[in-house]
C-alpha positions as CSV (number, residue, x, y, z in Angstrom):
1,M,0.0,0.0,0.0
2,K,1.3,3.4,-0.9
3,V,0.4,6.3,1.3
4,E,1.0,9.9,0.2
5,V,0.2,13.0,2.4
6,R,-0.3,16.3,0.3
7,Q,-2.9,19.0,-0.5
8,F,-4.9,18.5,-3.5
9,G,-8.2,19.3,-5.2
10,S,-11.0,16.7,-5.7
11,K,-9.7,16.2,-9.2
12,V,-6.8,14.1,-8.2
13,S,-6.8,10.3,-9.3
14,C,-6.7,8.1,-6.1
15,D,-8.6,5.3,-4.4
16,T,-9.3,7.2,-1.3
17,A,-9.3,10.8,-0.2
18,V,-8.9,11.7,3.5
19,Y,-10.1,14.9,4.9
20,G,-9.8,16.3,8.6
21,L,-12.4,17.8,10.5
22,F,-11.9,18.4,14.3
23,E,-14.8,18.6,16.9
24,G,-16.5,22.1,16.8
25,E,-15.2,23.1,13.3
26,Q,-17.3,23.4,10.2
27,P,-16.1,22.2,6.6
28,Q,-13.5,24.7,5.1
29,G,-11.5,24.8,1.9
30,E,-11.1,21.4,0.1
31,L,-13.6,19.8,2.4
32,R,-16.4,22.4,1.5
33,K,-15.7,21.9,-2.2
34,A,-15.9,18.2,-1.7
35,D,-19.2,18.6,0.2
36,A,-20.5,20.6,-2.7
37,E,-19.3,17.9,-5.1
38,F,-20.8,15.1,-3.1
39,N,-24.3,16.8,-3.1
40,G,-24.0,17.8,0.6
41,A,-23.0,14.3,1.9
42,V,-20.5,15.8,4.4
43,S,-23.1,18.4,5.7
44,S,-25.7,15.8,6.0
45,V,-23.6,13.2,7.9
46,L,-22.7,16.4,10.4
47,K,-26.2,17.5,10.6
48,A,-27.5,14.1,11.5
49,G,-25.0,13.8,14.3
50,E,-23.4,10.6,12.8
51,F,-19.9,12.5,12.9
52,S,-18.7,15.2,15.2
53,G,-14.9,15.2,14.8
54,K,-14.2,13.7,18.1
55,S,-10.8,12.0,18.7
56,L,-10.3,8.6,16.9
57,Q,-13.8,9.1,15.0
58,L,-14.2,8.6,11.5
59,S,-16.7,8.3,8.7
60,L,-16.3,6.6,5.1
61,L,-18.4,8.3,2.5
62,H,-18.6,6.9,-1.1
63,T,-18.8,9.5,-3.7
64,P,-21.9,9.7,-5.7
65,P,-22.0,8.4,-9.3
66,N,-21.1,11.1,-11.7
67,S,-19.8,13.3,-8.8
68,G,-16.8,14.5,-11.1
69,T,-14.3,13.4,-8.6
70,A,-11.4,10.9,-9.4
71,F,-11.7,8.9,-6.1
72,Q,-14.5,6.6,-5.0
73,R,-14.1,7.1,-1.1
């Protein structure tokens, strides 16, 4: 498995993209852009209380078909 850490836009080709969001924060920058491309999936998970950014918490979102992103998760 190859792991690379760098800042990129949602058009990068990869298997999985990882975004950080800490407790009490709202999506900004690339995560906000990704949320728009995922038809509000990030905002929906936050609003439903399924993810809050607590320590060691994670959430896996699959990108919707035809979202224009080059990654699936």
